[in-house]
Backbone bond lengths (Angstrom), bond angles and torsions (degrees), N, CA, C in turn:
res aa  C-N    CA-C-N  psi(-1)  N-CA   C-N-CA  omega(-1)  CA-C   N-CA-C  phi
1 M - - - 1.440 - - 1.517 109.29 -
2 K 1.308 115.99 161.01 1.455 120.99 -173.46 1.527 110.14 -115.97
3 I 1.342 115.64 144.58 1.459 121.55 176.06 1.528 109.36 -132.31
4 V 1.327 114.91 137.87 1.458 122.06 177.62 1.524 107.32 -126.69
5 I 1.338 115.87 128.28 1.463 121.63 176.63 1.524 107.27 -116.58
6 S 1.347 115.64 124.76 1.466 120.75 -176.82 1.517 111.27 -132.31
7 T 1.332 114.42 150.43 1.460 122.33 170.22 1.514 106.89 -128.55
8 H 1.322 116.53 -175.66 1.461 120.10 177.29 1.531 111.45 -64.84
9 K 1.328 116.81 -16.42 1.465 120.79 179.30 1.523 112.09 -85.14
10 G 1.330 117.28 -11.56 1.456 120.93 179.45 1.515 112.31 128.29
11 V 1.326 115.21 -168.65 1.464 121.94 -178.86 1.524 109.33 -79.22
12 L 1.344 116.08 125.74 1.461 121.44 179.16 1.519 112.36 -96.98
13 Y 1.328 116.06 -31.04 1.458 119.99 -178.22 1.517 107.93 -148.82
14 D 1.325 116.32 134.51 1.464 122.17 179.93 1.520 107.36 -152.82
15 D 1.342 116.48 98.79 1.456 119.13 -175.98 1.529 110.50 -161.64
16 V 1.310 114.43 170.05 1.465 122.14 176.41 1.522 107.84 -87.43
17 V 1.343 115.97 135.83 1.464 121.16 -177.83 1.522 110.41 -130.57
18 E 1.319 115.15 161.74 1.468 121.57 175.41 1.535 109.36 -75.18
19 Y 1.320 115.52 -51.85 1.464 122.43 174.81 1.521 108.73 -163.95
20 F 1.328 116.55 173.44 1.459 119.87 175.49 1.519 109.89 -145.93
21 V 1.336 114.17 155.89 1.461 121.84 -178.79 1.521 107.60 -117.64
22 I 1.320 115.98 132.88 1.459 122.19 178.92 1.523 108.61 -111.05
23 K 1.326 115.84 135.23 1.469 121.89 172.57 1.515 106.65 -116.80
24 N 1.331 116.17 119.71 1.461 120.43 175.45 1.519 108.86 -129.20
25 D 1.322 118.27 -167.16 1.462 122.11 -176.61 1.527 112.65 -63.84
26 E 1.308 117.50 -23.21 1.464 121.35 -176.81 1.527 113.47 -93.33
27 G 1.331 117.98 -7.58 1.456 121.39 -179.99 1.514 112.16 132.88
28 E 1.333 115.49 -159.65 1.467 121.71 179.80 1.518 110.03 -111.99
29 F 1.327 115.20 146.76 1.461 120.18 171.45 1.517 108.77 -151.65
30 A 1.326 114.50 148.92 1.466 121.23 -178.68 1.523 109.55 -104.20
31 I 1.303 115.03 146.80 1.464 122.07 175.12 1.521 106.96 -116.12
32 L 1.324 115.18 117.65 1.460 121.94 177.72 1.527 109.43 -108.29
33 K 1.298 115.98 169.91 1.464 121.32 178.81 1.529 109.59 -55.82
34 D 1.340 115.03 139.50 1.464 123.96 179.46 1.532 113.33 65.66
35 H 1.319 117.19 24.51 1.466 121.78 176.56 1.528 109.71 -67.42
36 T 1.297 116.69 154.18 1.459 122.55 175.33 1.529 109.17 -61.00
37 P 1.317 118.12 144.05 1.465 119.74 177.98 1.531 111.69 -54.91
38 V 1.341 115.27 140.25 1.461 122.18 -175.57 1.518 109.49 -139.11
39 I 1.322 114.62 142.23 1.460 121.70 167.36 1.518 105.42 -127.76
40 S 1.339 116.82 130.50 1.462 120.51 -177.32 1.515 110.65 -143.51
41 V 1.320 115.00 143.76 1.461 122.00 175.66 1.522 108.25 -97.83
42 I 1.320 116.13 135.80 1.467 122.05 178.81 1.521 106.66 -124.99
43 S 1.332 116.89 94.80 1.460 118.45 -179.55 1.520 110.55 -71.78
44 S 1.329 116.10 -39.46 1.458 121.41 174.96 1.517 106.97 -153.89
45 G 1.320 116.43 119.13 1.458 120.15 -177.34 1.507 111.09 -176.73
46 Y 1.336 114.95 -151.08 1.455 118.67 179.87 1.520 110.57 -155.74
47 V 1.320 114.31 167.14 1.455 121.64 171.13 1.524 107.23 -125.74
48 K 1.326 115.73 131.21 1.465 122.18 174.92 1.527 106.05 -106.43
49 I 1.321 115.75 119.69 1.455 121.72 -178.08 1.519 108.50 -102.25
50 V 1.327 116.36 127.54 1.470 121.40 179.17 1.515 107.99 -117.01
51 R 1.333 114.46 123.48 1.462 120.56 178.36 1.524 109.77 -99.75
52 E 1.311 116.96 170.61 1.468 121.72 -177.79 1.520 112.38 -58.01
53 S 1.305 117.05 -32.17 1.461 120.61 -178.90 1.529 111.83 -80.80
54 N 1.344 116.78 11.38 1.467 123.36 -177.11 1.520 112.94 60.16
55 I 1.317 116.32 24.73 1.456 121.12 173.62 1.520 106.91 -88.13
56 N 1.313 116.07 127.25 1.456 121.20 -178.32 1.519 110.26 -104.36
57 Y 1.314 115.11 144.71 1.456 123.02 172.59 1.524 106.88 -127.58
58 Y 1.308 115.97 141.69 1.459 120.98 178.11 1.523 109.19 -119.49
59 Y 1.311 115.38 139.70 1.453 122.50 172.68 1.522 107.33 -128.68
60 V 1.326 116.22 118.85 1.448 120.79 172.75 1.520 106.26 -79.73
61 L 1.333 116.56 131.32 1.456 121.71 -173.80 1.524 111.37 -118.21
62 I 1.311 115.68 138.06 1.453 122.61 174.07 1.529 107.39 -123.91
63 N 1.321 116.03 128.28 1.471 122.80 179.13 1.527 111.37 48.90
64 A 1.322 114.98 69.54 1.465 120.51 -176.03 1.528 111.12 -120.39
65 L 1.309 114.47 161.25 1.451 122.79 176.81 1.523 107.67 -131.32
66 L 1.335 116.11 128.60 1.466 122.15 178.11 1.517 108.64 -107.99
67 E 1.320 115.44 133.14 1.461 121.34 170.79 1.520 107.33 -127.56
68 F 1.327 116.40 127.69 1.459 121.05 178.08 1.518 109.08 -129.95
69 S 1.324 116.35 126.93 1.464 122.25 172.76 1.523 108.51 -162.71
70 N 1.315 115.32 148.32 1.467 122.59 178.78 1.523 112.36 51.52
71 N 1.333 116.46 41.83 1.464 124.03 178.82 1.524 113.89 59.69
72 N 1.326 116.09 27.02 1.459 122.35 174.34 1.525 108.24 -125.73
73 A 1.322 115.51 125.19 1.463 120.99 178.29 1.518 109.05 -113.42
74 T 1.319 114.55 136.40 1.452 120.65 175.64 1.518 107.39 -127.24
75 I 1.328 115.52 128.30 1.453 121.24 175.87 1.522 107.45 -120.20
76 L 1.328 115.33 119.53 1.453 121.79 176.15 1.519 106.43 -108.25
77 A 1.329 116.64 123.25 1.463 120.50 -174.95 1.518 111.46 -130.82
78 Q 1.313 114.25 148.31 1.455 119.13 172.37 1.522 109.03 -69.99
79 E 1.330 115.95 -38.40 1.459 121.81 179.21 1.526 108.56 -142.12
80 A 1.317 117.26 134.77 1.462 122.83 176.57 1.525 108.19 -146.58
81 I 1.330 115.02 121.61 1.461 121.34 -179.17 1.517 107.81 -123.80
82 N 1.340 116.41 133.35 1.461 119.35 -177.27 1.521 111.93 -101.70
83 G 1.341 114.01 164.67 1.452 121.45 176.65 1.518 110.13 -167.15
84 E 1.328 115.99 161.36 1.463 120.63 179.43 1.526 111.33 -69.23
85 T 1.335 115.54 -30.56 1.461 121.20 175.60 1.521 107.82 -128.83
86 L 1.306 115.90 164.69 1.457 119.82 178.88 1.526 110.76 -62.59
87 E 1.329 116.52 -39.96 1.463 120.38 -179.57 1.525 111.33 -63.52
88 K 1.339 116.92 -41.98 1.462 120.62 178.96 1.526 110.78 -65.01
89 A 1.317 117.49 -39.02 1.459 121.06 178.77 1.524 110.42 -65.38
90 K 1.339 117.17 -41.67 1.469 120.47 178.46 1.523 111.33 -65.28
91 K 1.324 117.30 -41.16 1.463 120.79 178.11 1.529 110.79 -63.78
92 E 1.317 116.81 -40.32 1.464 120.93 179.12 1.529 110.30 -65.54
93 L 1.331 117.76 -40.33 1.455 120.95 177.00 1.530 110.28 -61.14
94 E 1.316 116.99 -44.58 1.464 120.86 179.14 1.528 110.94 -63.02
95 R 1.328 117.22 -40.61 1.458 120.90 178.63 1.529 110.96 -63.67
96 V 1.325 116.79 -44.11 1.463 121.26 -179.29 1.527 110.11 -64.00
97 R 1.325 116.71 -43.25 1.467 119.83 179.73 1.524 111.53 -64.39
98 T 1.328 117.01 -43.12 1.465 120.89 178.92 1.519 110.27 -62.04
99 E 1.324 116.28 -42.90 1.470 120.88 179.21 1.528 111.05 -62.20
100 R 1.329 116.98 -41.05 1.467 120.64 179.19 1.528 111.10 -65.38
101 I 1.317 117.01 -41.37 1.463 120.54 179.06 1.520 110.17 -62.13
102 E 1.323 116.86 -43.86 1.465 120.59 178.76 1.527 111.08 -63.82
103 Q 1.311 116.75 -39.77 1.460 120.41 178.95 1.531 110.63 -65.28
104 I 1.318 117.24 -39.83 1.463 121.19 178.17 1.528 109.87 -64.86
105 K 1.327 116.09 -41.54 1.466 119.50 178.54 1.521 111.11 -62.02
106 R 1.336 116.24 -41.53 1.466 120.08 -179.46 1.528 111.80 -67.17
107 S 1.328 116.02 -36.29 1.460 119.12 -175.36 1.524 112.83 -88.53
108 S 1.322 117.73 -12.46 1.466 120.42 179.49 1.521 110.18 -70.14
109 T 1.301 114.88 139.74 1.450 120.82 178.68 1.521 108.45 -92.38
110 D 1.310 116.21 134.57 1.449 121.14 176.40 1.524 107.90 -83.48
111 Y 1.331 116.06 93.80 1.453 120.98 -176.24 1.525 112.19 -68.89
112 T 1.318 117.59 -27.21 1.460 120.28 177.52 1.522 110.29 -61.65
113 K 1.300 116.87 -46.43 1.463 121.60 179.93 1.531 110.43 -64.99
114 L 1.322 117.20 -42.27 1.469 120.49 179.06 1.519 111.25 -64.16
115 E 1.341 116.93 -39.11 1.456 120.66 179.11 1.534 110.65 -65.86
116 Q 1.325 117.27 -40.30 1.465 120.88 176.83 1.526 110.74 -62.79
117 D 1.320 117.11 -43.15 1.466 120.78 178.56 1.526 111.16 -63.35
118 L 1.343 116.89 -39.50 1.464 120.90 179.50 1.523 110.32 -63.77
119 R 1.337 117.55 -46.24 1.468 120.99 178.78 1.533 110.91 -61.00
120 K 1.316 116.43 -42.38 1.465 121.33 179.32 1.529 110.09 -61.06
121 N 1.322 117.90 -44.25 1.468 121.97 -179.43 1.527 111.88 -68.24
122 I 1.337 117.03 -35.94 1.469 120.13 177.70 1.524 109.65 -64.98
123 R 1.353 116.38 -44.26 1.465 119.68 177.91 1.525 111.35 -63.15
124 A 1.316 116.60 -42.60 1.470 120.50 -178.12 1.519 111.87 -66.29
125 S 1.319 116.85 -33.27 1.475 119.68 -179.35 1.519 112.09 -83.33
126 K 1.334 115.89 -7.85 1.476 121.87 -179.21 1.522 111.08 56.41
127 A 1.332 115.54 37.38 1.454 120.67 179.08 1.518 109.97 -65.62
128 G 1.312 117.23 138.47 1.446 122.22 179.13 1.518 113.89 87.90
129 R 1.310 118.76 -3.10 1.479 122.11 178.34 1.515 109.59 -103.01
130 L 1.313 114.34 147.61 1.462 119.82 178.02 1.491 112.22 -96.26
């Protein structure tokens, strides 16, 4: 069976797998070949992908939707980070989030300071006075 994991950045994983395990708010469940069609919401969880060679891949998922039918699974996620183990994937997600927060802080403009500077310059230029 085939599984595709995508985010707004594009396709992260697209391959044939033996089976996969989904963890969502309601618990864990496995999807095997010829499973009944399923649609599931994953607000915060993960997918464990098992290939024939018993190599596992983990993707931590944030705000995701799983659709499975006809041995094709599609997972659309707001955020998906992979790792060799679940712990590594979670650590990578935390690192990425921390980095994004720091980048937002660096790029944010301090409007309070700019407003104070504008008022100071207006007073100094005596704008509006005759």
